[in-house]
C-alpha positions as CSV (number, residue, x, y, z in Angstrom):
1,M,0.0,0.0,0.0
2,T,1.4,3.4,-0.9
3,S,1.0,6.5,1.1
4,A,-1.5,7.8,-1.5
5,D,-3.6,4.7,-0.8
6,S,-3.4,5.1,3.0
7,A,-4.4,8.7,2.6
8,A,-7.6,7.7,0.9
9,I,-8.7,5.4,3.8
10,D,-11.7,6.7,5.7
11,P,-10.3,7.6,9.2
12,E,-13.7,6.9,10.8
13,L,-13.7,3.3,9.3
14,L,-10.1,2.8,10.4
15,G,-10.9,3.9,13.9
16,E,-13.9,1.6,14.0
17,L,-11.8,-1.4,12.9
18,G,-9.2,-0.4,15.4
19,D,-11.8,-0.5,18.1
20,M,-12.9,-3.9,16.9
21,L,-9.3,-5.2,17.1
22,T,-8.9,-4.3,20.7
23,G,-9.4,-7.9,21.9
24,L,-6.7,-9.1,19.4
25,N,-4.2,-6.4,20.2
26,K,-2.4,-8.2,23.0
27,N,0.7,-5.9,22.7
28,S,-1.3,-2.7,22.7
29,V,0.3,-1.5,19.5
30,P,-1.2,1.6,18.0
31,I,-3.6,0.6,15.2
32,T,-2.8,2.5,12.0
33,A,-3.3,1.8,8.3
34,E,0.2,0.3,8.3
35,T,-0.4,-2.1,11.2
36,D,0.4,-5.6,10.0
37,F,-2.0,-8.3,11.3
38,N,0.7,-10.9,11.6
39,A,3.9,-9.0,12.3
40,D,2.4,-6.3,14.6
41,L,-0.6,-7.9,16.2
42,N,0.6,-11.5,16.0
43,V,-2.9,-12.7,15.1
44,D,-3.3,-16.2,13.7
45,S,-5.6,-17.0,10.8
46,V,-8.4,-18.3,12.9
47,A,-8.6,-15.1,14.9
48,V,-8.4,-13.1,11.7
49,M,-11.4,-15.0,10.3
50,D,-13.4,-14.4,13.5
51,F,-12.5,-10.7,13.1
52,V,-13.7,-10.8,9.4
53,L,-17.0,-12.4,10.4
54,A,-17.5,-9.7,13.1
55,V,-16.8,-7.0,10.6
56,E,-19.2,-8.6,8.1
57,D,-21.9,-8.7,10.7
58,R,-21.3,-5.1,11.9
59,Y,-21.5,-3.6,8.4
60,D,-23.9,-6.2,6.9
61,I,-21.5,-7.0,4.1
62,S,-19.9,-10.0,2.6
63,I,-16.2,-10.1,2.0
64,P,-15.1,-12.7,-0.6
65,I,-12.4,-14.9,0.9
66,N,-10.2,-14.6,-2.2
67,L,-9.8,-10.8,-1.5
68,L,-8.3,-11.6,1.9
69,T,-5.3,-13.6,0.6
70,E,-3.3,-10.5,-0.2
71,V,-4.4,-8.4,2.8
72,R,-1.6,-7.8,5.3
73,T,-2.4,-4.5,7.0
74,V,-5.3,-2.9,8.7
75,G,-5.4,-0.3,5.9
76,E,-5.6,-2.9,3.2
77,F,-8.4,-4.6,5.1
78,A,-10.2,-1.2,5.5
79,A,-10.0,-0.7,1.7
80,V,-11.6,-4.1,1.2
81,V,-14.4,-3.2,3.7
82,A,-14.9,0.2,2.1
83,S,-15.2,-1.5,-1.3
84,A,-17.7,-4.0,0.0
85,R,-19.8,-1.3,1.7
86,S,-20.0,0.7,-1.6
87,A,-21.0,-2.3,-3.7
């Protein structure tokens, strides 16, 4: 993700996702667009899928699993959520 991409992320959505990640953020790292699910949050794939399901329920959206294979950061995930919300 480039800095231009991260600038386009809705800060409100990013904040909401950060709030939803509180339970998974064992190291209390600041949640930004660049926060890496694995490297920074040390979240395993099962926890990520639980998080994705919670996001789908909250926003009443469906996120195709194939879109998640390339998502590493919270910002990239926020872009996927924003796209699903506008579809």
